[in-house]
C-alpha positions as CSV (number, residue, x, y, z in Angstrom):
1,X,-40.7,-1.9,7.5
2,X,-37.6,0.0,8.6
3,X,-36.1,-1.0,11.9
4,X,-36.3,1.3,14.9
5,X,-32.8,2.3,16.0
6,X,-32.9,0.2,19.2
7,X,-33.5,-2.9,17.1
8,X,-30.1,-2.5,15.4
9,X,-28.2,-3.2,18.6
10,X,-28.4,-5.9,21.3
11,X,-27.2,-5.0,24.8
12,X,-25.8,-8.2,26.3
13,X,-26.1,-9.3,29.9
14,X,-22.4,-8.7,30.4
15,X,-23.1,-4.9,30.3
16,X,-24.7,-4.9,33.8
17,X,-21.7,-6.1,35.8
18,X,-19.4,-3.8,33.8
19,X,-21.6,-0.8,34.6
20,X,-21.6,-1.7,38.3
21,X,-17.8,-1.7,38.2
22,X,-17.6,1.4,36.1
23,X,-19.9,3.3,38.5
24,X,-17.6,2.5,41.4
25,X,-14.5,3.8,39.6
26,X,-16.2,6.9,38.1
27,X,-17.7,7.8,41.5
28,X,-14.2,7.5,43.1
29,X,-12.9,9.7,40.3
30,X,-15.3,12.5,41.1
31,X,-18.2,11.4,39.0
32,X,-16.4,11.4,35.6
33,X,-18.4,9.4,33.1
34,X,-17.4,6.8,30.6
35,X,-15.4,7.5,27.5
36,X,-16.6,5.8,24.3
37,X,-13.9,5.4,21.7
38,X,-14.7,4.2,18.2
39,X,-12.9,3.1,15.1
40,X,-14.8,1.9,12.1
41,X,-13.1,-0.1,9.4
42,X,-13.9,1.3,6.1
43,X,-12.8,3.5,3.2
44,X,-12.3,6.6,5.3
45,X,-9.5,5.1,7.4
46,X,-6.3,5.4,5.4
47,X,-3.8,2.6,6.0
48,X,-6.4,1.1,8.4
49,X,-4.7,3.2,11.1
50,X,-7.8,3.6,13.3
51,X,-8.8,0.0,13.0
52,X,-5.3,-1.1,13.9
53,X,-5.3,1.2,17.0
54,X,-8.6,-0.4,18.1
55,X,-7.3,-3.9,17.5
56,X,-4.2,-3.1,19.5
57,X,-6.4,-2.0,22.5
58,X,-8.4,-5.2,22.4
59,X,-5.2,-7.3,22.2
60,X,-3.5,-5.6,25.1
61,X,-6.2,-4.7,27.6
62,X,-8.8,-6.7,29.5
63,X,-12.1,-6.6,27.6
64,X,-15.4,-8.2,26.9
65,X,-18.3,-7.6,24.4
66,X,-21.2,-5.8,26.0
67,X,-23.3,-5.1,22.8
68,X,-23.6,-6.3,19.2
69,X,-24.9,-4.5,16.2
70,X,-27.0,-6.1,13.4
71,X,-24.5,-6.2,10.6
72,X,-27.0,-7.9,8.3
73,X,-29.0,-4.6,8.4
74,X,-26.0,-2.3,8.2
75,X,-23.5,-3.8,5.8
76,X,-23.8,-4.1,2.0
77,X,-22.2,-7.5,1.4
78,X,-22.0,-6.9,-2.4
79,X,-19.9,-3.8,-1.9
80,X,-17.7,-5.4,0.7
81,X,-17.8,-9.1,0.1
82,X,-17.0,-11.2,3.1
83,X,-14.4,-14.0,2.7
84,X,-15.6,-17.7,2.5
85,X,-13.5,-20.8,2.6
86,X,-14.1,-23.4,-0.1
87,X,-12.3,-26.8,0.3
88,X,-12.4,-29.4,-2.5
89,X,-16.1,-29.8,-3.0
90,X,-17.8,-27.8,-0.2
91,X,-18.0,-24.5,1.5
92,X,-16.6,-24.7,5.1
93,X,-16.8,-21.2,6.6
94,X,-18.1,-17.7,6.3
95,X,-16.3,-14.7,7.8
96,X,-19.2,-12.8,9.3
97,X,-18.5,-9.0,9.6
98,X,-18.7,-7.8,13.1
99,X,-19.6,-4.5,14.8
100,X,-19.4,-4.8,18.5
101,X,-19.2,-2.6,21.6
102,X,-16.4,-3.7,24.0
103,X,-15.9,-2.8,27.6
104,X,-12.2,-2.3,28.5
105,X,-10.1,-1.2,31.4
106,X,-7.0,0.9,30.9
107,X,-3.6,0.3,32.6
108,X,-4.8,2.2,35.6
109,X,-8.1,0.2,35.9
110,X,-10.3,3.0,34.4
111,X,-13.2,1.6,32.4
112,X,-14.0,2.8,28.9
113,X,-15.9,1.5,25.9
114,X,-14.7,0.8,22.3
115,X,-17.0,0.5,19.3
116,X,-14.9,-1.6,16.9
117,X,-15.7,-3.2,13.6
118,X,-17.0,-2.6,10.1
119,X,-18.3,0.8,9.1
120,X,-22.0,0.6,8.2
121,X,-22.9,1.1,4.5
122,X,-26.6,1.4,5.2
123,X,-29.1,3.1,7.6
124,X,-26.5,5.7,8.8
125,X,-29.0,7.8,10.7
126,X,-30.6,4.8,12.5
127,X,-27.2,3.4,13.3
128,X,-26.1,6.8,14.8
129,X,-29.3,7.0,16.8
130,X,-28.7,3.4,18.1
131,X,-25.2,4.3,19.2
132,X,-26.5,7.5,20.9
133,X,-29.2,5.4,22.7
134,X,-26.7,2.9,24.0
135,X,-24.3,5.6,25.0
136,X,-27.0,7.3,27.0
137,X,-28.0,4.0,28.7
138,X,-24.4,3.3,29.7
139,X,-23.6,6.7,31.0
140,X,-21.2,7.8,28.3
141,X,-20.2,11.5,28.7
142,X,-17.6,11.8,25.9
143,X,-17.0,10.1,22.6
144,X,-13.7,10.0,20.7
145,X,-13.2,8.8,17.1
146,X,-10.0,7.5,15.6
147,X,-9.3,7.5,11.9
148,X,-6.6,8.5,9.3
149,X,-6.6,10.5,6.1
150,X,-4.1,10.5,3.2
151,X,-1.9,13.6,3.1
152,X,1.2,14.9,1.2
153,X,3.5,14.3,4.2
154,X,6.7,12.1,4.4
155,X,6.9,9.0,6.4
156,X,10.3,10.1,7.7
157,X,8.8,12.9,9.9
158,X,6.5,12.7,13.0
159,X,3.0,11.7,12.2
160,X,0.8,14.7,12.3
161,X,-3.0,15.0,13.1
162,X,-6.1,17.0,12.5
163,X,-8.4,17.2,15.6
164,X,-12.1,18.1,15.4
165,X,-14.8,18.3,18.0
166,X,-18.3,19.5,18.8
167,X,-16.9,22.2,21.0
168,X,-13.6,24.1,20.5
169,X,-12.8,23.8,24.2
170,X,-12.4,20.1,23.8
171,X,-9.4,20.5,21.4
172,X,-8.2,24.0,22.3
173,X,-4.5,23.0,22.2
174,X,-4.8,21.9,18.6
175,X,-4.4,24.3,15.7
176,X,-7.1,25.0,13.1
177,X,-5.8,24.5,9.6
178,X,-8.8,24.2,7.4
179,X,-11.5,26.6,6.3
180,X,-14.8,25.3,4.9
181,X,-14.4,22.0,3.0
182,X,-16.8,19.8,1.2
183,X,-15.6,16.2,1.6
184,X,-17.1,12.7,1.2
185,X,-19.2,11.8,4.3
186,X,-18.6,8.9,6.7
187,X,-20.5,7.3,9.5
188,X,-17.8,8.5,11.9
189,X,-18.3,12.1,10.9
190,X,-22.1,11.8,11.1
191,X,-21.9,10.2,14.5
192,X,-19.8,13.2,15.8
193,X,-22.2,15.7,14.2
194,X,-25.4,14.2,15.6
195,X,-24.0,13.6,19.1
196,X,-22.9,17.3,19.1
197,X,-26.4,18.3,18.1
198,X,-27.7,16.3,21.0
199,X,-25.4,18.0,23.5
200,X,-22.8,15.2,23.9
201,X,-19.1,16.0,23.8
202,X,-17.8,14.3,20.7
203,X,-14.3,14.7,19.2
204,X,-11.9,12.9,16.9
205,X,-8.4,12.7,15.8
206,X,-7.4,12.0,12.2
207,X,-3.8,10.9,11.6
208,X,-2.1,12.1,8.5
209,X,-0.8,9.1,6.5
210,X,1.6,9.7,3.6
211,X,-0.5,9.4,0.5
212,X,1.9,6.8,-1.0
213,X,1.3,4.5,2.0
214,X,-2.5,5.0,2.3
215,X,-3.3,1.5,0.9
216,X,-0.8,-0.3,3.2
217,X,-0.7,-0.3,7.0
218,X,0.8,2.4,9.2
219,X,1.6,1.3,12.8
220,X,3.2,4.8,13.3
221,X,-0.2,6.4,12.5
222,X,-2.0,4.0,14.9
223,X,0.5,4.7,17.6
224,X,0.0,8.5,17.2
225,X,-3.8,8.0,17.4
226,X,-3.4,6.2,20.8
227,X,-1.0,8.9,22.0
228,X,-3.6,11.6,21.3
229,X,-6.4,9.5,22.8
230,X,-4.4,9.4,26.0
231,X,-3.7,13.1,25.7
232,X,-7.4,14.0,25.2
233,X,-9.0,11.6,27.7
234,X,-6.4,10.8,30.3
235,X,-6.7,7.1,29.6
236,X,-3.5,5.1,30.1
237,X,-3.2,2.8,27.2
238,X,-0.3,0.5,26.3
239,X,1.7,1.4,23.2
240,X,5.1,-0.4,23.5
241,X,4.4,-3.3,21.0
242,X,2.8,-0.8,18.6
243,X,5.9,1.4,18.9
244,X,8.1,-1.6,18.1
245,X,5.9,-2.4,15.1
246,X,6.2,1.2,13.9
247,X,10.0,1.1,14.1
248,X,10.1,-2.2,12.1
249,X,7.7,-0.9,9.5
250,X,9.7,2.3,9.1
251,X,12.8,0.2,8.3
252,X,10.9,-1.8,5.7
253,X,9.5,1.3,4.0
254,X,13.0,3.0,4.0
255,X,14.4,0.0,2.2
256,X,11.7,-0.1,-0.4
257,X,11.9,3.6,-1.1
258,X,15.7,3.4,-1.4
259,X,15.4,1.0,-4.3
260,X,13.8,3.6,-6.5
261,X,15.4,7.0,-7.4
262,X,12.0,8.4,-8.3
263,X,10.5,7.4,-4.9
264,X,13.5,8.8,-3.1
265,X,13.1,12.1,-4.9
266,X,9.4,12.3,-4.0
267,X,10.1,11.7,-0.3
268,X,12.9,14.2,-0.3
269,X,10.6,16.9,-1.8
270,X,8.0,16.1,0.9
271,X,10.6,16.4,3.6
272,X,11.7,19.8,2.3
273,X,8.1,21.0,2.2
274,X,7.4,19.7,5.7
275,X,10.6,21.1,7.2
276,X,10.0,24.5,5.7
277,X,6.5,24.7,7.2
278,X,7.5,23.4,10.6
279,X,10.5,25.9,10.7
280,X,8.0,28.7,10.2
281,X,6.1,27.4,13.2
282,X,9.1,27.0,15.4
283,X,8.3,26.4,19.1
284,X,5.0,24.6,18.4
285,X,4.2,21.0,19.3
286,X,5.3,18.8,16.4
287,X,2.7,16.2,17.3
288,X,0.0,18.6,16.2
289,X,1.9,20.3,13.4
290,X,1.5,19.4,9.7
291,X,3.5,19.9,6.6
292,X,2.6,22.6,4.1
293,X,-1.2,22.9,4.3
294,X,-2.9,22.1,1.0
295,X,-5.9,24.1,-0.1
296,X,-9.5,22.9,0.5
297,X,-9.7,21.9,-3.2
298,X,-6.5,19.9,-2.9
299,X,-7.6,18.2,0.3
300,X,-11.0,17.3,-1.1
301,X,-9.3,15.9,-4.3
302,X,-7.0,13.8,-2.2
303,X,-10.0,12.3,-0.4
304,X,-11.7,11.6,-3.7
305,X,-8.5,9.9,-5.1
306,X,-8.2,7.8,-2.1
307,X,-11.8,6.6,-2.2
308,X,-11.6,6.0,-5.9
309,X,-8.5,3.8,-5.4
310,X,-10.4,1.9,-2.7
311,X,-13.3,1.4,-5.2
312,X,-10.9,0.1,-7.9
313,X,-9.5,-2.4,-5.5
314,X,-12.9,-3.8,-4.6
315,X,-13.8,-7.2,-6.1
316,X,-16.3,-6.9,-8.9
317,X,-19.2,-9.2,-9.7
């Protein structure tokens, strides 16, 4: 028998004292409710930028787990095989996937929530309903998703983003680049869609990762996601160590690119394309600009190539 949505999540006792503290802070702030941020590690997060941003928040801010999701019911282990340790003549450990809701406080002491962990493979609708139920119980008033997508942009220019939301007013300072697109679905996208249908303010930011770095990591993209999170929510989140990591990573990539004339030429062409487009939009905020906008067909094809590459890298039976 299929599980009810509420059976997919366990709200822990630690949630009650957090809610009491959160109520005091939000009342003092004029009744503003909780923000729920989510990053879901999966195939729709190029360079693991969203996941890295979430991990950075957990590593740098006070936090505790207030809810756990039933990964046995949500994750297809054969599609995403967890790692096990085998030593000599015995198995020693099993790395259990996790999907948890964390309670955090930003640098100003403002409470917020972070849903962090593995993207579900199964039961998407029930998972989304479970998240919506927990959000309602905890008094969440806005939800923000962090992710990244592969794009034809150079790593030598500011990381650009696409913003999306259930109401245009939530992201009115961000330009609209795309018309109608048909792209592969994700739990993150479904969560935003269903929350919007239920009247909850849900929005997200997708960092544009150079397509030639989509399989690596991108601290610069993660940094940009956190900068936009602060811009959209007012949360004060630490970014200094991530900024240092981004600078070091940029140096490493520059050195690797310089070893290949072919790669150098590709980056130079992307720089020219980017600069021409941003010059045509002179006076706009580069944080929300993007290089020459590909067509809907090109963008959809880029997603498909990225997901196909992820599938090829997956261990086979």
